[in-house]
N, C-alpha and C positions, 0 to 999 in steps of 0.2 A: 799633387795637395795643392789647393787652395792659395792666391797671391796673402803673406802676411799682411796687417792693416799699417800704415804708417807709423812707429815707433817716436817716443817722445824723449826717454829716457833709458836704457837698461845698465843692470851693473849688478853685483852682488851685495845682499843686503842681508844682515841680521833681525829678525824679527821674533817680537815678543807679542805676545796678546796680550793685555789688560782685561778685556770685558768683552762678551758678545753680545749675542743680537738682543736688544733690549736694557743693555745697560748689565746685564748679571754679570758677576765675576767670573774669568773664564777659569775652568779646571785643571787647564795645562798652561803653564805661563812661564813656562822653560824659552831661553832664546834656540833660534832656529836659523842656520844660513839657508838663503834660497838667491837664486837668479831672478831679479826683480825685473818686470818690463812693464812701461805705462805706456799703452795703449790707449788714446783720446781717454775714457774713464773708466778707465777696467786696470787696476794693476793685478798685471798676474805672478804665476811665482813657478818657478822650473827649478830643477836640481841643478843643470851645470846651461852653458852654451848650445850644447848641443841637444839637448831636450827642450831647448825654445826651439831651435829649426827643424826640430822634427814633433814640434808640437804635443808634448807630454809634460801636463802639468801635473808637480809634485803638491798645490794644493789649492782650491779652491780660488777662484778672484775674487777681490775686494771693489765693488764699487764706492767708487769718488765721488759722485754727484751730491751735491751742497753739502760736502766733507768739509773739515777743520784742520788746517796742516801748519802743523808751529812747532819750533826748536825745542825740545823739552830742556829748559834751563834745569828745572826744577831736580832732572833726575840726574845723580852726580856717580853711577858706580858704572859706568861707559861716557865713552867721551862720542862726540860729532851723533846724539839721539835727536830726532824730532818725530813728534807724535803728531799719529793722525784719528782722528775723532769723527767716524763716519757719520751718517744722518739714520742709520736704523740701531744708533747705541753702541756700537762696537768701538773697542778702540784697542790702536797698535802705537808699541812704539818700534822703531828702527833704526839701528845703529851704522852709520857712515865710514869709508874708510879716511876720511879727509872732511877738513872745513869748504873746501870748495865745491864737494860733493853732498853736502850738508843744505848747503846753498842751492843748488844746483836741484836736489830732489824735491827741496822745500817750495820753491818758486815754481818749480811746473807741475804740482802738485796740486796746488793752492791757486794756478792759473785755469786747471783743467778741470776742476773741480766746480768752480763758481762760473764754465760757460755752460750753455743751453745745449739738451742734446743732440737739436741737429747741428748743431756746429763743436762737438767733442772730438773730432778729426783734427781742428784748425792747430796749427802749429805755432807752439811759443814764439819764436821767434819773429813773426809776422807782427804779432803785437805787444812785444817788448820794447821796442824801440816810443810809444806812444802809452804807452800805459802808465806812464808817471802825470803824464799832460792831461789827460781826460779822463772823464767818470766810467763808473762799468756802464750805462746805459748807452752812452756814446759808443766805448768800446763794442760793445755786442751791435750796436747800428751798422759800425765798421767794417766787423769782422762779416756778420750776415750777407752785406752789401759786394766783400770780398769774395764769398763764397759764390753767392749767386751768378757772378760775375763769370766766374773761373771755371764752372760746372759749363757756364752757357756755351763758353768759348770752346769748351773740351767736347763737345757735341756739333757733330758732322753732320750735313743733310744724307749723304749715304747712311747713317747709322739709324735714321728718323724713319718710321713706318708708320704709316696711316694705321690707327687702332681698327681693327676689324672683330665682330661679334662673331662668338663661339658658332651658332648658327653659318656661319657663313664659312669658317676653316672647317666645318666638319662636312658641309656642300664638297669643300675645294677637296679636300681627302677624298670623297664618295667619289667624285668626276676622276680621280688619278687613279684609282684604284681600277675602274671599269675600262681606262683606259688602257691600261698596261695588263688585264684581264685575257687571258686566251682563248678563242669562240670554242664553245661545245662541239663535240664531235658527233657526228648522226651513226649511229650502227645501224646497218642493214640487217634486215628481216631476216635474210638467210645468212646470216652467222647465228645468230640467236633465233631459231625457232620457238614460235610460238607451243606453249603447251596445252594440253586441254584439260578445260576447267575442274576443280577440284570433287570428286561426288564421294558421297561418304558412304560407307560399305552397307550394301542391304543385305538385313536379316534373313534367313532361311526360315521359310514356313514350317511349323511345328506339324508332325505326323497327327496329333492330338488336335481335333475340331473344337470348339467349343458349341455347349446346345443352345445358345441365342445363334451363332450363325449357322445350324440344323433346322431350326425352327423358321431361319430368313427363307431361305432354299426349299423349302416346302418339304422336307424327306421328316420321315417321324423319328423320333427322338432312338427308337428301339434299333432301327436299322445303321445306325451311326457306326461305320469300321475303324478301329483300333489299329496300331502299329503292328500286333500280331497276325493281322490278317483273322480272325475269328469276325464271327455273325452272330450275336446276342441273340438277336431275335431270331433266328431262325432255330438255334439251340433251343433256346427256348420252346417254340411250335414243335420242333419234334421230341422234346423228350413231355411235353402235354400229351401230345398222339401216341409216342409209344404207350405211356400210364392208361389211357384211357381202353387201349385196344387191351391190357393184360387182363386190364377189371373184368369186361364183357367176358374172358374167354376164362374164367373163372367161375362166373356167374352161370356159364352154359353147363359146366362140369357137376358145377352143385346142383342142377335141374338135373 
């Protein structure tokens, strides 16, 4: 699990939503108990402390940037109540267990609400001593200076790396892949003999020859031999001769 951000204040609070985004009256306005945690400019809500350690939120967080947090003196139904008016128009009431907790929640919520977003993780204790002596602009300048100095001191030369382009990173990855790759193996032809080229199957010649083929070969059409072995031209000549001989014999008898 990722390390949790620095927590400014945490504890059980009773929450009641008065208005939603845009200032519209909330549909559910009953009191509910949450384990509230303030991290920077987010007020998160969990069922208990164990769910907070497991990051199991019980309700959406509330952004407190540019919010107003004041003691709700006009609310008399419960003790130790403060009001949180967010920048988007939403408004909440929170009830604490004691006056000391009421003061701590109001002071820390108001402190983080007026910080710029880049300094939202600044601890309240660092500015508590000089908050009354300097203006808001001066406080922001000091906090920004402290944050920049602490970030530069935390960085070490070992962790700083020269910025490289995407092409250089890709080329380095390719070089490492080539160095770790194994050389290709040469397979001898005796292990895998070459196969003869593929030839299409040859179709068997038909017994019946077309007419144009007989004409090109110089043979007359009547002498074409078919698959049954008969010679049509010879049979035709034979039938003509037999017919002519019978006719001549009948003429001689009549004479």
